[in-house]
Backbone as CSV, one residue per row, in Angstrom:
resi,resn,N_x,N_y,N_z,CA_x,CA_y,CA_z,C_x,C_y,C_z
1,MET,0.949,-1.488,-0.065,-0.116,-0.086,0.244,0.752,1.059,0.120
2,LYS,0.173,2.336,-0.785,1.305,3.505,-0.939,0.378,4.615,-0.022
3,THR,0.792,5.530,0.763,0.946,6.745,1.431,0.953,7.814,0.722
4,ASN,0.526,8.859,0.261,0.803,9.552,-0.588,0.599,10.845,0.279
5,TYR,1.136,12.119,0.798,0.736,12.982,1.534,0.873,14.509,0.727
6,LEU,0.839,14.290,-0.759,0.679,15.473,-1.612,-0.388,15.159,-2.334
7,ILE,-1.054,16.376,-2.063,-2.406,16.012,-2.895,-2.862,17.202,-4.223
8,ILE,-3.249,16.640,-4.918,-2.835,17.469,-6.205,-4.723,17.846,-6.592
9,PHE,-4.225,19.062,-7.476,-5.433,19.525,-7.649,-5.469,19.936,-9.181
10,PHE,-6.406,19.313,-9.760,-6.660,20.211,-11.301,-7.091,21.291,-11.412
11,PHE,-6.931,21.840,-12.354,-7.798,23.244,-12.753,-7.873,23.396,-14.660
12,PHE,-8.951,23.871,-14.764,-9.642,23.288,-16.031,-10.288,24.517,-17.062
13,VAL,-10.063,24.325,-17.837,-10.380,25.296,-19.346,-11.424,24.907,-19.842
14,ALA,-12.801,25.679,-20.196,-13.277,25.491,-21.070,-13.458,25.273,-22.544
15,CYS,-14.245,24.312,-23.135,-13.909,24.409,-24.991,-15.362,24.334,-25.267
16,THR,-15.595,25.533,-25.838,-16.790,25.381,-26.931,-16.579,25.479,-28.403
17,LYS,-17.844,25.207,-28.826,-17.839,25.156,-30.137,-17.562,26.220,-31.275
18,GLU,-18.039,27.731,-30.496,-18.045,28.916,-30.834,-16.926,29.265,-31.064
19,ASN,-15.659,28.983,-30.426,-14.482,29.696,-30.067,-13.388,28.620,-30.973
20,SER,-13.195,29.155,-32.516,-12.519,28.291,-33.087,-10.615,28.759,-32.768
21,ASP,-10.594,29.387,-32.080,-8.861,29.998,-31.623,-8.886,29.933,-30.541
22,LEU,-9.396,28.257,-30.134,-8.865,28.226,-29.044,-6.922,28.089,-28.460
23,GLU,-6.176,28.315,-27.450,-5.167,28.149,-27.494,-4.854,26.542,-27.025
24,LEU,-3.597,26.530,-27.002,-2.996,25.003,-26.659,-3.666,24.141,-25.751
25,TYR,-3.721,24.697,-24.277,-3.744,23.917,-23.319,-5.908,24.285,-23.398
26,LYS,-6.337,25.116,-24.054,-7.715,24.601,-24.172,-8.331,23.646,-24.922
27,LYS,-7.308,23.630,-26.000,-7.434,22.569,-26.882,-7.101,21.067,-26.128
28,SER,-6.373,20.990,-25.453,-5.950,19.551,-24.786,-7.019,19.609,-23.737
29,GLN,-7.367,20.707,-23.064,-8.226,20.512,-21.926,-9.662,20.139,-22.635
30,CYS,-10.202,20.198,-23.927,-11.152,20.168,-24.586,-10.910,18.034,-24.745
31,GLU,-9.806,18.289,-25.602,-9.564,16.625,-25.928,-10.030,15.767,-24.700
32,CYS,-9.197,16.173,-23.246,-8.982,15.192,-22.138,-10.649,14.908,-21.881
33,ALA,-11.388,16.546,-21.759,-13.141,15.752,-21.459,-13.535,15.373,-22.227
34,LYS,-13.182,15.273,-23.714,-14.470,14.347,-24.156,-14.082,12.705,-24.569
35,ASN,-12.461,12.764,-24.087,-12.154,11.551,-23.685,-12.132,10.786,-22.836
36,ILE,-12.604,11.042,-21.063,-12.640,10.461,-20.156,-13.431,8.971,-20.569
37,ASN,-12.407,8.415,-19.636,-12.587,6.635,-19.630,-14.280,6.472,-18.648
38,LEU,-15.281,5.869,-18.925,-16.391,5.594,-18.202,-16.454,4.117,-18.548
39,ASP,-15.358,2.996,-18.436,-15.950,2.074,-18.568,-15.904,0.601,-17.399
40,CYS,-16.048,-0.440,-17.811,-15.988,-1.507,-16.772,-15.824,-2.746,-17.374
41,THR,-14.482,-2.603,-17.528,-13.905,-4.318,-18.493,-13.820,-5.058,-17.904
42,GLU,-13.971,-5.229,-16.462,-13.221,-6.626,-15.694,-14.204,-6.513,-14.336
43,ASP,-14.667,-7.953,-13.931,-15.437,-7.644,-12.993,-14.885,-7.199,-11.633
44,PRO,-15.359,-6.191,-11.231,-14.040,-6.098,-9.827,-14.466,-6.573,-8.697
45,LEU,-15.605,-7.855,-8.584,-15.751,-8.526,-7.388,-14.835,-9.608,-7.271
46,PHE,-13.852,-9.780,-8.327,-12.960,-10.780,-8.523,-11.664,-10.526,-7.553
47,ASN,-11.889,-8.689,-7.221,-10.552,-8.041,-6.725,-10.946,-7.801,-5.036
48,ASP,-9.444,-7.719,-3.990,-9.955,-7.203,-2.569,-10.430,-5.735,-2.570
49,TYR,-10.148,-4.535,-3.767,-10.820,-3.760,-3.649,-10.536,-2.954,-5.012
50,TYR,-11.757,-2.212,-4.509,-12.153,-1.693,-6.126,-13.366,-0.558,-5.832
51,PHE,-13.980,-0.148,-7.119,-15.136,0.920,-7.181,-15.732,0.169,-8.130
52,LYS,-16.974,0.374,-7.718,-17.990,0.365,-8.804,-19.254,0.995,-8.853
53,GLY,-19.895,1.216,-9.907,-21.483,1.808,-9.728,-21.554,1.812,-11.234
54,THR,-22.775,2.641,-11.660,-23.258,3.632,-13.090,-23.064,4.781,-12.921
55,ILE,-22.629,5.321,-14.088,-22.936,6.659,-14.250,-23.220,6.909,-15.599
56,ASN,-24.740,7.405,-15.237,-25.667,7.707,-16.273,-26.253,6.656,-17.035
57,ASN,-26.326,5.327,-16.283,-26.680,4.188,-16.610,-25.833,3.427,-17.420
58,LYS,-24.777,3.680,-17.047,-23.534,2.998,-18.090,-22.741,2.527,-16.568
59,SER,-22.026,1.492,-16.792,-21.482,0.271,-15.587,-19.833,1.164,-16.073
60,PHE,-19.663,1.662,-14.842,-17.866,2.408,-14.415,-17.377,1.199,-13.402
61,CYS,-16.148,1.120,-13.524,-15.903,0.344,-12.531,-13.868,0.763,-12.461
62,ILE,-13.298,0.092,-11.118,-11.872,0.306,-11.144,-11.728,-0.973,-10.370
63,GLN,-10.715,-1.411,-10.735,-10.504,-2.953,-9.913,-8.482,-3.208,-9.405
64,SER,-8.496,-3.536,-8.247,-7.427,-2.671,-7.791,-6.006,-3.971,-8.328
65,SER,-5.690,-4.419,-9.334,-5.024,-5.293,-9.556,-4.020,-4.641,-10.283
66,ARG,-4.412,-3.251,-10.428,-3.160,-2.401,-11.474,-3.156,-0.955,-10.583
67,TYR,-4.054,-1.075,-9.831,-4.371,0.067,-9.201,-3.722,0.368,-7.757
68,THR,-3.828,1.591,-7.033,-2.954,1.477,-5.708,-4.098,2.245,-4.609
69,ASN,-4.194,1.743,-3.149,-4.549,2.408,-2.011,-4.051,3.254,-1.712
70,SER,-4.139,4.821,-2.333,-3.536,5.802,-2.115,-4.033,7.356,-0.890
71,ASN,-3.378,6.642,0.397,-4.216,7.394,1.293,-3.023,8.504,2.345
72,GLY,-3.535,9.470,2.700,-2.916,10.224,3.875,-3.366,11.249,3.871
73,PHE,-2.989,12.396,4.651,-3.578,13.482,4.972,-2.845,14.805,4.483
74,GLY,-3.791,15.973,4.209,-3.832,16.702,3.384,-3.835,17.967,4.031
75,VAL,-3.194,19.235,3.921,-3.233,20.361,4.920,-3.539,21.695,3.941
76,LYS,-4.377,22.672,4.947,-4.612,23.755,3.843,-3.531,24.796,4.574
77,PHE,-2.512,26.076,4.020,-2.059,26.441,4.738,-2.615,28.020,3.819
78,GLY,-2.269,29.119,5.150,-2.578,30.204,5.059,-1.530,31.006,5.373
79,PRO,-1.257,32.329,4.905,-0.028,33.407,5.129,-0.112,33.935,6.678
80,VAL,1.039,33.682,7.160,1.210,34.432,8.447,0.489,35.596,8.898
81,SER,0.702,36.671,7.856,-0.618,38.029,7.880,-0.907,38.224,6.387
82,PRO,-2.028,38.958,6.117,-2.532,39.711,4.639,-1.421,39.986,3.949
83,PHE,-0.263,40.554,4.470,0.677,41.397,4.033,1.597,40.276,3.392
84,GLU,1.875,39.386,3.725,2.754,38.246,3.313,2.386,37.273,2.054
85,PRO,3.240,37.092,1.181,3.146,35.777,0.328,3.309,34.783,0.733
86,PHE,2.230,33.509,-0.049,2.197,32.283,0.527,3.551,31.905,0.492
87,ASN,3.989,31.003,1.622,5.139,30.324,1.440,4.709,29.221,2.833
88,PRO,4.974,27.946,2.174,4.565,27.248,3.263,5.358,26.721,4.707
89,ALA,6.675,27.332,4.340,7.788,27.249,5.433,7.340,28.345,6.343
90,ASN,6.786,29.592,5.817,6.182,30.610,6.955,4.824,30.874,7.495
91,SER,4.489,29.882,6.866,2.733,29.713,6.680,2.085,29.060,7.954
92,ASN,1.163,29.241,8.246,-0.125,28.302,9.200,-0.952,27.647,8.757
93,ILE,-1.311,26.433,9.531,-1.930,25.324,8.479,-3.907,26.110,9.355
94,GLN,-4.070,26.246,8.335,-5.953,26.334,8.507,-6.752,25.819,8.220
95,ASN,-6.503,24.516,8.062,-7.510,23.501,8.319,-6.859,21.824,7.686
96,SER,-7.363,20.940,7.877,-6.535,19.890,7.283,-7.770,18.826,7.201
97,PHE,-7.101,17.333,6.512,-8.233,16.390,6.074,-7.505,15.356,5.796
98,TYR,-8.347,14.252,5.940,-7.840,12.688,5.274,-8.377,12.895,4.051
99,GLN,-7.463,12.062,2.912,-8.068,11.360,1.664,-7.634,10.072,1.493
100,ILE,-9.005,9.339,1.256,-8.421,8.100,0.474,-8.819,8.259,-0.793
101,SER,-7.811,7.197,-1.786,-8.269,7.424,-3.567,-7.644,5.926,-3.895
102,LEU,-8.061,5.769,-5.044,-7.746,4.150,-6.094,-7.025,5.131,-7.213
103,THR,-5.481,5.054,-7.375,-4.809,5.875,-8.253,-4.323,4.687,-8.999
104,PRO,-4.083,5.118,-10.638,-3.825,4.291,-11.698,-1.979,4.238,-11.696
105,PRO,-1.670,3.173,-12.356,-0.128,3.536,-12.372,0.533,4.963,-12.727
106,VAL,1.815,4.978,-12.273,2.144,6.174,-12.978,3.017,5.633,-14.067
107,LYS,2.860,6.871,-14.809,3.582,6.300,-16.526,4.751,7.133,-16.631
108,ASP,4.908,8.310,-15.623,6.677,9.097,-15.541,6.382,9.520,-14.142
109,ASN,7.771,8.951,-13.448,8.178,9.320,-11.943,8.764,10.417,-11.909
110,ASN,9.584,10.776,-12.906,9.822,12.593,-12.773,8.868,13.416,-12.803
111,ASN,7.930,13.058,-13.160,6.766,14.267,-13.263,5.666,14.254,-12.761
112,GLY,5.623,12.701,-11.894,4.456,12.352,-11.164,3.097,12.220,-11.941
113,LEU,3.230,11.924,-13.263,2.244,11.867,-13.958,1.579,10.248,-13.903
114,TYR,0.205,10.161,-13.626,-0.333,8.678,-13.767,-0.470,8.638,-15.510
115,GLU,-1.258,7.104,-15.585,-1.438,6.974,-17.409,-2.402,7.607,-17.461
116,GLU,-2.585,8.289,-18.743,-3.358,9.489,-19.409,-4.874,8.768,-19.589
117,LEU,-5.775,9.557,-18.963,-7.283,9.366,-19.039,-7.750,7.608,-18.241
118,ALA,-6.311,7.816,-17.189,-7.028,6.473,-16.430,-7.741,6.754,-15.056
119,PRO,-9.013,6.711,-14.676,-9.459,7.720,-13.534,-8.822,6.957,-12.269
120,ILE,-9.053,8.284,-11.659,-8.971,8.418,-10.087,-9.654,8.751,-9.194
121,ILE,-9.977,7.741,-8.491,-11.371,7.741,-7.313,-10.578,8.459,-6.086
122,ASN,-11.333,9.580,-5.224,-10.865,10.254,-4.341,-12.024,10.807,-3.378
123,ILE,-11.729,10.161,-1.912,-12.709,10.675,-1.484,-12.036,11.757,-0.226
124,GLN,-12.390,12.990,0.306,-11.461,13.597,1.564,-12.715,13.899,2.562
125,THR,-11.994,13.905,3.763,-12.692,13.854,4.906,-13.411,15.219,5.017
126,PRO,-14.400,15.354,5.778,-14.665,17.212,6.463,-13.299,17.291,7.123
127,TYR,-13.199,18.818,6.862,-11.954,19.874,7.432,-12.059,19.758,8.807
128,VAL,-11.214,19.387,9.092,-10.658,20.099,10.724,-9.949,21.209,10.972
129,TYR,-10.652,22.481,11.430,-10.488,23.578,11.466,-9.473,23.920,12.169
130,ASP,-8.291,23.718,12.687,-7.372,24.349,13.630,-5.978,24.295,12.857
131,SER,-5.002,24.406,13.836,-3.510,24.635,13.242,-2.471,23.475,13.582
132,ILE,-3.085,22.822,13.797,-2.409,21.328,14.195,-2.287,20.398,13.410
133,GLY,-0.864,19.418,13.142,-0.806,18.591,12.099,-0.870,17.108,13.130
134,ARG,-2.066,16.701,12.650,-2.125,15.456,13.396,-1.988,14.085,12.679
135,ASP,-1.498,13.126,13.490,-1.375,11.586,13.105,-2.426,11.255,12.316
136,PRO,-1.943,10.213,10.962,-3.340,9.984,10.280,-4.578,8.961,11.492
137,GLN,-4.051,8.408,12.478,-5.250,7.822,12.768,-6.130,8.228,13.756
138,PHE,-5.813,9.714,14.005,-6.911,10.731,14.465,-7.938,11.121,13.606
139,TYR,-7.685,10.963,12.034,-8.952,11.181,11.275,-9.493,9.719,10.813
140,LEU,-9.159,8.766,10.729,-9.822,7.519,10.568,-10.860,7.167,11.967
141,ASP,-10.233,7.606,13.321,-11.130,7.408,13.996,-12.324,8.316,14.401
142,LYS,-11.926,9.577,13.800,-12.854,10.849,13.565,-14.184,10.585,12.451
143,PHE,-13.638,10.285,11.478,-14.076,10.264,10.035,-14.741,8.693,9.618
144,PHE,-14.570,7.817,10.021,-15.021,6.393,9.316,-15.536,5.549,9.899
145,ASN,-16.359,5.986,10.666,-17.495,5.266,11.751,-18.913,5.121,11.077
146,LEU,-19.364,3.533,11.113,-19.953,3.623,10.810,-21.521,4.201,10.580
147,GLY,-22.260,4.665,9.212,-23.353,5.401,9.397,-23.432,6.095,8.124
148,GLU,-24.265,6.822,7.986,-24.705,7.683,6.883,-24.025,9.117,7.298
149,TYR,-23.657,10.077,6.177,-23.183,11.157,6.104,-23.353,12.283,5.257
150,LYS,-23.311,13.223,4.998,-23.625,14.422,3.929,-22.174,14.268,2.840
151,LEU,-22.797,14.831,1.578,-21.487,14.941,0.814,-21.537,16.200,0.605
152,GLU,-20.462,17.006,-0.047,-19.923,18.461,0.179,-20.953,18.766,-1.474
153,SER,-21.507,19.530,-0.971,-21.908,20.421,-2.097,-22.253,22.007,-1.944
154,LYS,-23.372,22.259,-2.789,-23.184,24.148,-2.999,-24.027,24.537,-2.048
155,SER,-24.765,23.503,-0.846,-25.207,23.506,0.352,-24.667,23.418,1.784
156,ASN,-23.799,21.963,1.232,-23.245,21.861,2.383,-21.982,21.662,2.413
157,LYS,-21.302,22.296,3.257,-20.315,22.703,3.335,-18.850,21.712,3.876
158,ARG,-17.911,21.806,4.030,-16.812,20.424,4.294,-16.678,20.717,5.583
159,ALA,-17.308,21.636,6.497,-17.271,21.363,7.781,-17.641,20.221,8.255
160,SER,-18.921,19.593,7.929,-19.563,18.649,7.973,-19.557,17.544,6.785
161,SER,-18.986,17.682,5.831,-19.588,16.542,5.063,-18.621,16.216,4.113
162,TYR,-18.695,15.402,3.382,-17.557,14.625,2.774,-17.065,14.931,1.148
163,LEU,-16.191,15.080,0.171,-15.831,15.310,-0.628,-15.636,14.185,-1.459
164,PHE,-16.508,13.994,-2.803,-16.203,12.711,-3.588,-15.664,13.390,-5.205
165,ASN,-14.786,12.573,-5.694,-14.834,13.172,-6.822,-14.130,12.008,-8.013
166,ILE,-14.065,12.008,-9.096,-13.273,11.217,-10.015,-12.719,12.451,-11.095
167,SER,-11.294,11.774,-11.008,-10.499,12.604,-12.263,-9.883,11.915,-13.277
168,TRP,-9.288,12.698,-14.088,-8.699,11.835,-15.432,-7.526,12.733,-15.574
169,GLY,-6.535,12.603,-16.000,-5.009,13.647,-16.552,-5.135,13.255,-17.985
170,CYS,-3.562,14.248,-18.714,-4.132,13.852,-19.995,-2.536,15.123,-20.089
171,VAL,-1.745,14.699,-20.651,-0.350,15.809,-21.605,-0.698,16.372,-22.569
172,LEU,-0.367,17.599,-22.301,-0.827,19.025,-23.077,-0.573,18.291,-24.668
173,LYS,-0.954,18.871,-25.320,-0.656,18.583,-27.110,0.395,18.982,-27.202
174,PRO,0.957,18.539,-28.121,0.672,17.632,-29.218,1.280,16.174,-28.255
175,GLY,1.360,15.722,-27.080,1.386,14.616,-26.525,2.584,14.497,-25.559
176,TYR,2.744,13.190,-24.875,3.670,12.795,-24.302,5.204,12.554,-24.707
177,GLU,5.025,11.880,-26.180,6.567,11.780,-26.526,6.918,12.831,-27.214
178,TYR,6.003,14.196,-27.698,6.730,15.137,-27.776,7.804,15.722,-26.434
179,TYR,7.167,16.348,-25.790,7.599,16.884,-24.485,8.663,15.969,-23.747
180,LYS,8.272,14.625,-23.806,9.367,14.040,-23.482,10.844,14.164,-24.103
181,HIS,10.990,14.762,-25.844,12.121,14.912,-26.139,12.706,16.263,-26.063
182,ILE,11.997,17.090,-25.571,12.288,18.499,-25.492,12.720,18.674,-24.330
183,ASP,12.284,18.280,-22.936,12.469,18.217,-21.359,11.744,17.025,-20.415
184,PRO,12.259,15.776,-20.586,12.106,14.847,-19.808,11.398,15.140,-18.347
185,PHE,11.816,16.070,-17.725,11.515,16.529,-16.369,10.367,17.767,-16.270
186,ARG,10.109,18.011,-17.456,8.599,19.060,-17.217,7.963,18.991,-18.353
187,ILE,7.086,17.684,-18.110,5.932,17.765,-19.269,4.808,18.113,-18.840
188,PRO,4.309,19.234,-19.504,2.821,19.591,-18.556,1.524,18.869,-19.063
189,ALA,0.810,19.139,-18.103,-0.660,18.460,-18.107,-1.677,18.955,-17.652
190,VAL,-2.981,18.635,-18.151,-4.214,18.845,-17.908,-4.909,18.074,-17.282
191,GLY,-6.118,18.139,-16.499,-7.263,16.951,-16.195,-8.558,17.918,-16.210
192,VAL,-9.392,16.896,-15.968,-10.895,17.020,-15.738,-11.007,16.560,-14.433
193,THR,-12.287,17.129,-13.849,-12.732,16.391,-12.656,-14.199,16.393,-12.468
194,LEU,-14.420,15.423,-12.021,-16.496,15.394,-11.768,-16.297,15.517,-10.550
195,SER,-16.972,16.330,-9.403,-17.245,16.600,-8.144,-18.330,16.362,-7.739
196,THR,-18.778,15.993,-6.582,-19.984,16.344,-5.777,-20.306,18.241,-5.529
197,LEU,-19.154,18.660,-5.190,-18.925,19.874,-4.692,-20.199,21.423,-5.450
198,PRO,-19.607,21.143,-6.577,-20.019,22.510,-7.525,-21.629,22.707,-7.361
199,GLY,-22.647,21.734,-7.256,-24.045,21.356,-7.444,-24.548,21.359,-6.463
200,VAL,-26.011,20.590,-6.928,-27.350,20.524,-5.763,-27.147,19.133,-5.219
201,GLN,-26.829,18.354,-4.360,-26.775,17.231,-3.852,-28.419,16.527,-3.241
202,LYS,-29.053,16.166,-4.464,-30.527,15.480,-4.007,-30.848,14.355,-3.731
203,ASN,-31.476,13.110,-2.713,-31.123,12.052,-3.166,-30.271,11.305,-2.884
204,SER,-29.140,11.932,-2.378,-27.622,11.030,-2.695,-27.337,10.448,-1.210
205,LYS,-26.155,9.490,-1.153,-26.078,8.980,-0.552,-24.559,8.658,-0.101
206,PHE,-24.013,8.801,1.227,-22.874,8.192,1.572,-22.703,7.682,3.107
207,ILE,-22.631,6.375,2.695,-23.009,5.469,3.882,-21.527,4.745,4.336
208,ILE,-21.085,4.778,5.262,-20.256,3.867,5.507,-20.739,2.608,6.040
209,GLN,-20.569,1.344,4.831,-21.518,0.309,5.542,-20.446,-0.796,6.307
210,LYS,-19.089,-0.731,6.225,-17.530,-1.334,6.918,-16.909,-0.763,7.166
211,SER,-16.481,-0.710,8.540,-15.122,-0.291,9.155,-14.674,-1.088,10.546
212,GLU,-13.840,-1.845,9.719,-13.633,-2.332,10.801,-12.083,-2.817,10.486
213,LEU,-11.392,-3.309,11.589,-9.617,-3.232,11.986,-9.392,-4.744,11.588
214,SER,-8.295,-4.730,10.840,-7.665,-6.329,10.654,-6.057,-5.982,10.805
215,GLU,-5.653,-7.612,10.930,-4.115,-7.654,11.147,-3.565,-8.317,9.910
216,GLU,-2.453,-7.883,9.630,-1.822,-8.776,8.486,0.030,-8.525,8.551
217,ASN,0.561,-9.439,8.653,2.223,-8.987,8.517,2.639,-8.125,9.650
218,GLY,1.772,-8.389,11.072,2.134,-7.170,11.965,1.592,-5.797,11.765
219,GLY,0.992,-5.571,10.687,0.557,-4.271,10.193,-1.216,-4.055,10.584
220,LEU,-1.701,-3.001,11.230,-3.231,-3.028,11.671,-3.320,-2.063,10.659
221,PHE,-4.574,-2.578,10.030,-5.346,-1.856,8.716,-6.799,-1.841,9.189
222,LEU,-7.532,-1.152,8.600,-8.900,-0.229,8.438,-9.527,-0.818,7.105
223,GLU,-10.158,-1.696,7.433,-10.930,-2.385,6.158,-12.725,-1.446,5.851
224,LEU,-12.626,-0.793,4.714,-13.893,0.443,4.546,-14.586,-0.151,3.336
225,GLU,-16.152,-0.052,3.748,-16.809,-0.117,2.652,-17.711,0.940,2.615
226,ILE,-17.845,1.634,1.244,-18.430,2.779,1.342,-19.516,2.702,0.085
227,GLU,-20.498,3.218,0.550,-22.217,3.124,-0.613,-22.284,4.555,-0.840
228,ILE,-22.116,4.890,-2.227,-21.961,6.334,-2.754,-23.259,6.430,-4.002
229,GLU,-24.199,7.234,-3.998,-24.903,7.760,-5.277,-24.877,9.167,-4.846
230,CYS,-24.663,9.878,-5.963,-24.946,11.295,-5.863,-24.955,11.957,-7.451
231,ASP,-24.959,13.185,-7.755,-24.696,14.113,-8.830,-23.571,14.178,-9.067
232,LEU,-22.932,14.164,-10.137,-21.790,14.443,-10.162,-21.873,15.729,-11.557
233,TYR,-20.678,16.586,-11.122,-20.812,18.189,-11.891,-19.335,18.145,-12.137
234,PHE,-18.860,19.167,-13.487,-17.920,19.421,-14.026,-17.127,20.479,-12.807
235,ASP,-15.799,20.054,-12.461,-15.296,21.068,-11.217,-14.651,22.129,-12.340
236,ASP,-15.351,23.335,-13.009,-14.806,23.789,-13.821,-15.264,25.043,-13.583
237,SER,-14.915,26.200,-13.306,-16.004,27.475,-13.097,-15.871,27.985,-14.831
238,TYR,-15.057,27.790,-15.989,-14.907,28.141,-17.189,-16.221,27.087,-17.878
239,LEU,-16.464,25.889,-17.144,-17.772,25.336,-17.806,-19.311,25.392,-16.872
240,SER,-18.905,26.656,-16.329,-20.117,27.056,-15.226,-20.340,25.793,-14.171
241,TYR,-19.654,25.012,-13.710,-20.033,23.992,-13.321,-21.091,23.211,-13.703
242,GLN,-21.494,22.401,-14.653,-22.158,22.113,-15.691,-22.301,20.903,-14.903
243,TYR,-23.935,20.369,-14.991,-24.037,18.948,-14.408,-23.687,17.852,-15.481
244,TYR,-23.233,16.752,-14.849,-22.678,15.712,-15.801,-23.645,14.499,-15.846
245,GLY,-23.864,13.741,-14.699,-24.991,12.858,-14.498,-25.092,12.635,-13.327
246,ARG,-25.196,11.221,-13.443,-25.882,10.811,-11.942,-25.048,9.565,-11.478
247,LEU,-24.212,9.655,-10.781,-23.474,8.038,-9.851,-24.538,7.466,-9.160
248,ALA,-24.872,5.979,-9.516,-26.036,4.938,-8.968,-25.241,4.126,-7.826
249,ASN,-25.537,3.556,-7.336,-24.609,2.093,-6.671,-23.742,2.026,-6.533
250,GLY,-23.237,3.299,-6.480,-21.434,3.125,-6.426,-20.772,2.453,-4.640
251,ILE,-19.695,1.306,-4.963,-19.566,0.905,-3.746,-17.869,1.213,-4.254
252,TYR,-17.119,1.550,-2.934,-16.017,1.550,-2.779,-15.715,1.133,-1.739
253,LYS,-14.750,0.166,-2.094,-14.132,-0.866,-1.200,-12.591,-0.821,-0.790
254,THR,-12.082,-0.589,0.173,-10.316,-0.059,0.355,-10.273,-0.444,1.394
255,ARG,-8.730,-0.659,1.651,-8.273,-0.472,2.934,-7.459,0.264,3.301
256,VAL,-7.020,0.905,4.771,-6.042,2.404,5.069,-5.312,1.498,6.196
257,ARG,-4.084,1.789,6.178,-2.907,1.588,7.407,-3.417,1.848,8.334
258,TYR,-3.704,1.501,9.421,-4.038,2.222,10.720,-2.821,2.581,12.009
259,GLN,-2.224,1.233,11.688,-1.058,1.997,12.619,0.076,0.752,12.402
C-alpha cells in the first residue's frame, strides 16, 4: 500500500464550439474532457479492493489489480499575515483533512504523471479547522465510523460533509513523446474532474457500511466499504460547473493502514 501526502488539484479550462481560436491549453483540455474513460471491462468483485457503480446508467468500475490504495492527510496553509506572500515554510495550517484514493499506475516518475485518461477515485473527509498537524489515526477514528453522512455540495460545506470526485489527466498537446524529447523533467499536463461540490445533491448517499480493523504481517489496517450515490458536476468555473450525470449504486471498497 502506498501513502501519499501530496494532494494534487487540477484546474480546468472550457472548450466551446463557438471559439475556433482556442489556445493549446484549451484544446488539450477539450480533448481530455471528450475522452474521459467511463468503462467497466473486468468484474471488480474478483479483487479485494475496487470501485464500481453506474454513471448515467453505464457501468463504471476500477479494480485493484492495477491500481493502488493511496491514502494520506492533507493540509491547507494560510499566510502568517495578509501582507505576506504564501510560503509553506512561514505559513499557518488553516485546516486539514484525510484522503483515500484509488490511483492508476504512474506513467512518468520524473513528473508524477499517472497513465493518461485513467480515472482516479478520491474521497476527502470534512475539514478539521485548527493549526495542528495530526497523526493519520486521528482522522480515521473521527471520520470513518459506521453511518450515513452528507456529501459536500453547493449547500453542504466541508465542516460537516465529505467530498467525492473522479478525475482524469492528459498531457498537453501534441502529447507525451513530444515533450519528453524537449525536456523529460517538465512535461505539462491538464485534467478534468467530476465532483459533488459544484452543484445540488438531492437524494444522494454516503454510507460507511463497513469499518473494521484487521491484522496482516504485523500491521493494523482499517477495512472500509462505502456506498455512494450522487450527482456529478464538472469542477470547472469555465464550464459553469455544469451537470454531468448521476452516479448510482456506487460501492468503494478499500483498506487503510491504521498503525
